[in-house]
N, C-alpha and C positions, 0 to 999 in steps of 0.2 A: 345472514346477519347484514344489516344495512350498512352502506358504505360509511355513512357518518359516525357509526359506532367504532370503526377502525380508523377512519380518516376524518378527523374534525376539520372544520373550514380552514384553520390557519395553515395546514399542511398543504394546501393549494394556494392560499393567498400569499404565503412567504415566498415560494418560488416565482409567483407572478410579479411580485414587487421586486425580486432581484433581477428578473428579466427587464423590467421597466427601468431599473437603475443602469443596467448594462447598456440599453438603447440610449439612455440619456448621455451616458459617458461617450458612446460613439458619435453622437450628434453635437456634443459640446464638450470635449475633453478639457478638463481643468483640474487643479489641485482639489477643488471641492468635490467633483464628481469622482475623482480617484479615491477620496476618503469615503464617499458613499459607496463605492465598489467594495470596500473592505466589509461594511456592514452587509451589503448584499451577499457577499461570499459566505459569511458567517451564517446568515439565514439559510442559504441553500445547502450548506453543510448539515445544520439541524434538520431540515426537511429530509435530505437524503438519508440520514440515519433513521428517521421514523418510517420512511417507505421501505427501506431495506428490512427493517424488523417486521413489517406487515407480510412482506414476501416470505421471509423466513418462517413465519407462523403458518403461511399457506402450503409451502413445499417441504418443510421440515429440514433437518440437518441430514447431509452436509449441503444440500443444494441451495438453501437460504444464504448461507455465507459465500458460497461460490459465486452467486449472482452479483453480490456487491464487489467481491475481489476482481472479477472479470470486468465488470463495468468500469471501475476505477482505473485498472491497468490499461484498458483500451484508451481511456481519455489520457492517461499518463503518456502513452505512446504518441498520440496525437500532439500533445503539448510539446514534448521533446522534439519531434520531427520538425514542428513549425519553427521552433527556435533555432534548430540546426540550419534550416533552409535560409533563415534570415540572419544568422549569425556568422555564417562562413567559416573559415579556418579555425577562428578563435573558440568556436562551439564544438569542436571534435571530441573534447573531453567531457561535454555535458552528459551524455548517456551514461558513462561510467560514475560520474559524480552523483547523478540523480538515483541510479540503481543502487549505488553503495549507500548513499544516504537512506534510502527506502529500507534496505536490509537492516541497517542499524537502528533505525526508528522502530521498525517491527520487532527485532529481536530484543531490544533493550527497553525502549519507551513504552510500546504497546503491551508487550508481555509483561514487562516490570510493573506497570500500573495496573494491569488485570489481576496480577497476583497479589498486589496490595490491596485493591479494592475488594477483591473476593475474600482475602484473609481477614480484613477488617470486619466484614459484615457476617461471614460465615465461617471463620477460623480456618477451616480445611475444606478443600474441594476436590472431587474425583474426576478424572478423565481417563480415556483409553490410551494407555501408553503404546500399544501396538500402532496406532494411527500416527501419533507423533514420532515415533521412531522412524517410520518410513518416510514422513514428511521431512524431518530434519536431515535424514540421509540424502534425500533427493535434493534438498536445498543446498547442502554443503557441496555436493559434486558439482551442481551447475554454477554455483557462485564462485568456486575456486577455479573451474575451467575457464570461466568467461572473464574474471577479473584479476586473477593471479597468474595463470599460465603464461599470458602474453610476454611478462618480464623474463621468462626463461628460455624463450625460443629464439632461434638465430636467423630464421628466413626473413625477417623484417626488423628494421632498425626501430629502437624505442619500444615503448609499451603497446605495440600493434601487432595484429595478426596479418600474414600475407592474404591476398584475396582467397586462395583455395582454403587456408586455414580458417578464415573467417566464415566461409560458406559451411564448412564442417562443423565448426562450433555452433553456428545458427541452427543447423539441422539437429545437431546433438541436443541442444537445450530445448528445442521445441518438441522433439520426440519425448524427452524426459518429462516435460510439462504434460503432454498428452497421456503418457503412461500414468503418471500420478493421478491425473483427473479421472482416468478410467478406473484406477484402484480405489480412489476416494468415493466415487459416485456409484460404481456398479459392483465390481468384484469384491470388494470388501468394505462396503458401505457401513457395516455394523462398527467398524473401528472408529468412525467419525460421527456416529450417532450419539445421542445423550447418553451419558455414562450412568445416570440414576433416572428412576421413573419420574416423569413430569419435568425434567430439567429443560427440555427444548420447548416447554409451554404448550405442547399438544394436548396434554392430558389435563389441562387447567381450564379448559373452555373450548367452545367451537372455533373452528378455523375461518379465516375470512372466505367469502364466496370468490368465484373467478373474476367476476366484474370488479370487485375491490382490489384483488391482487393485480389485475391487469392495470387498473388506474394507478396503483402505486408503482408498477413497473415503469409506466410512461413518465410519471413524475420523478421517479429515481434517475431515469436517464437525463431528463430536462435539468434536474438539480445538479447532476454531475457536470453536464455541459456548462452550466452556468458557473460552476466552481472553476472550471479550467479557463474559460473566457475571462472571467473576472480576474483570475490570476494572471493571465497574459496581459491584461490591461494594467494591472498593478507593477508587473515585473519591471518595466523600464524605470519607474520611480525607486523600485528596490535596488536596481543595479546602481543607480546614482548614489543611493544612500550608502551601499556597500563600498562603492569606490571612494566615497569621501571618508569612510571609516577605514579604508586601507585593508579590508578584508579579502582573503584569498579568493580566486576564481571558483573554487570548489563549494564556497558557501552558497552560491546561487543554486546548485543542485540540492543542497539541504533545504533551502527555502521552497523550491519547486516540490520536493518529496513531501515536506511537511504539509503543504497546502493540499495536495492531492490525497494524502493519507488522513486527512481530517475527518471525513465521513467514517472510515474504518476504525479510527481511534474512538470515536464516539459510540459506535455500534459495540466495539469490544468491551468498553467500560460498562455500558448498559447491560450486556450479556453477564459480565463477571459479577455485577451487583445483584443480578437476579438468580445467581447461583447456576448459571449456564457457562461454566468454564470451558466446557468442550467447545460450545459455539465460539467463545472468545478466542481460543487457541486455534481452532480451525480457520478463523478469519485472519489471524495475525500470520501464521506460517503459510497458510495458502496464498495469502496476498503476496508474500515474498517469492514464493515459487512462480506465481503468475506474473509478477513484475519482471523476473529475470527471463522467464520462458517465453514471454511475448516481446518485451522491449528489445532484448539482444537480438533475436532473429530479424526483427523488422528493421532496426537501424543497420544491422550487418548487411543485409540485402541492399538497402538503399545506399550504403557506403561503397559497395562493390559497383553498382550501377553508376553511381555519380563519380566514382574514382577518389573518394575521400579517404585520408588517413586517419581512420577511426582510432582513437586512443582509449584502450580499454583497460591496460594494465594499472593496478593500484601502486601507489608508493609504498615504502617499506613500513611507515608509520601505520597506514591504513591496513595493510596485510596483518600486522601484528594485533591491531584492534579487532579486526575481523575474526582472526583465529581464536582470540580470547573470547569474543562473543559467542562463537559457535560452540566452544568448550564449555562456557558457563551455562548456556541454555540446554546443552545436552545433560549436564549435571542436574539442572533445575526440574527437568521433565523425565527424569529416569525412573520415577517410582509410581507414576499414575495418581499422585496426590500432590496438592499445592498448598502453600502457606505464604505469609508475608515475607519471610526472611529472603528467600531468593529474589522477590521483586525488588526489595531494597538494593541488593547488589547489582541488579540489572539497571536500575535507574542511576545509580552511582557511576556504572560503566558508560552509560549513555551520556551523563555529564561529562566524563573525561573525553568522550568523543567529540562532543561540542566545543569544550575548551580548546582541545589540541587542533581542532579545525580552524578556530579563530586565531589561535596562537601557535602556529606550527614551528 
C-alpha cells in the first residue's frame, strides 16, 4: 500500500509546522510565540495519534499500543529530569506529583472516557479479563510500593526513601515492568490481543508496508519530542499563571502529565470509538505501568548519584483517592465486558481529584 494512503500530506506537514513554531520561539521568545507554541503542541499531538495508529495496524496488538506507551514515557522521563535539574530542591516532589497525576488521569479520565465513548457507540464491548487482571495487579503493587510505602518507613525522615531503599525500589519497579512487558508481548500475548475478530483492524484491510510504518515511527518520535519541548517552553508561563492563582505546587505535575498523555488520550478514544476497547485498555493501563516502571528507577538512580532528597510519599488525601481509584477500576474491569455506567463513575472520581488538588 502506498505511503500516501496511510499517511496523507498533513501528517507530515503539521509536525514540520510545529517544529518551525518551536524554532521561532527559541529565536524570539515572546507572549505571541508562546501562544503559537500551544497550537504547535496540539498539532503535534494530533499527528502523534495518527502515526501511532499506523504503527498499531502494522504490528498488531499489543505491540502497537506498547510503542506509544514507551515513547511517551521516555519523553516524560526526559521532561521530569530536565525540570528537576533546573528546579533544584523545590522540584524534589515533581516526579511524585507527575507520576501520581498520570496514574489518576489514566485510571479515571482515559479509562472513563473510553468506556463512555465505546458504550455510546457500541453499547457493550468485550475485552480479555485475564490480561487486565494481571495489568491491574502489577500496577497496584508498584504504585503502592513507590508512592505510599515511603510514608510508613523509619530509615529516612519525611516522605522519602533512604538511598539503599531507593535503589531497591528502583530495581523492583523496573523488574516488574520488564516482567509485565514479557508477559504482555510474548508469554501470554493472546490476553492482550483483540477479543473479537476484526477488533484490531487487521482483518478489515491490508496492513501498511514496512516503509510506511518506519516513516510513521520516525514522525511519531519527532511529534512526541515536539510535544515535550513545546510543553517545556510553555511551562514558565504556566508556573506564573499557577502562582497568581495560588494553586498548590502539585498542580504543575498535573499539567505536565496532561500534556504528555494527550497523544495516548486521543489514541485511546479513537480505539474505543472503533470498537477496539482491548487496544484502548492496553494503552491506558500499560501506560500507567510504563510511567511508574521507567520514571521511578530513572529519577531514583539520579537522586542517589546527586544526593537529592527525593520526595515520593503521597499525602493522606492522595492515598485515599488512589486507593479508591484502584478499587473502582478493579470493579469496572472484572467481567470482561464494558458499558457506559462505570465510565461515568470514573470521570466523576477524576473531577473530585482535580477539584481537591486545586482546593486541598
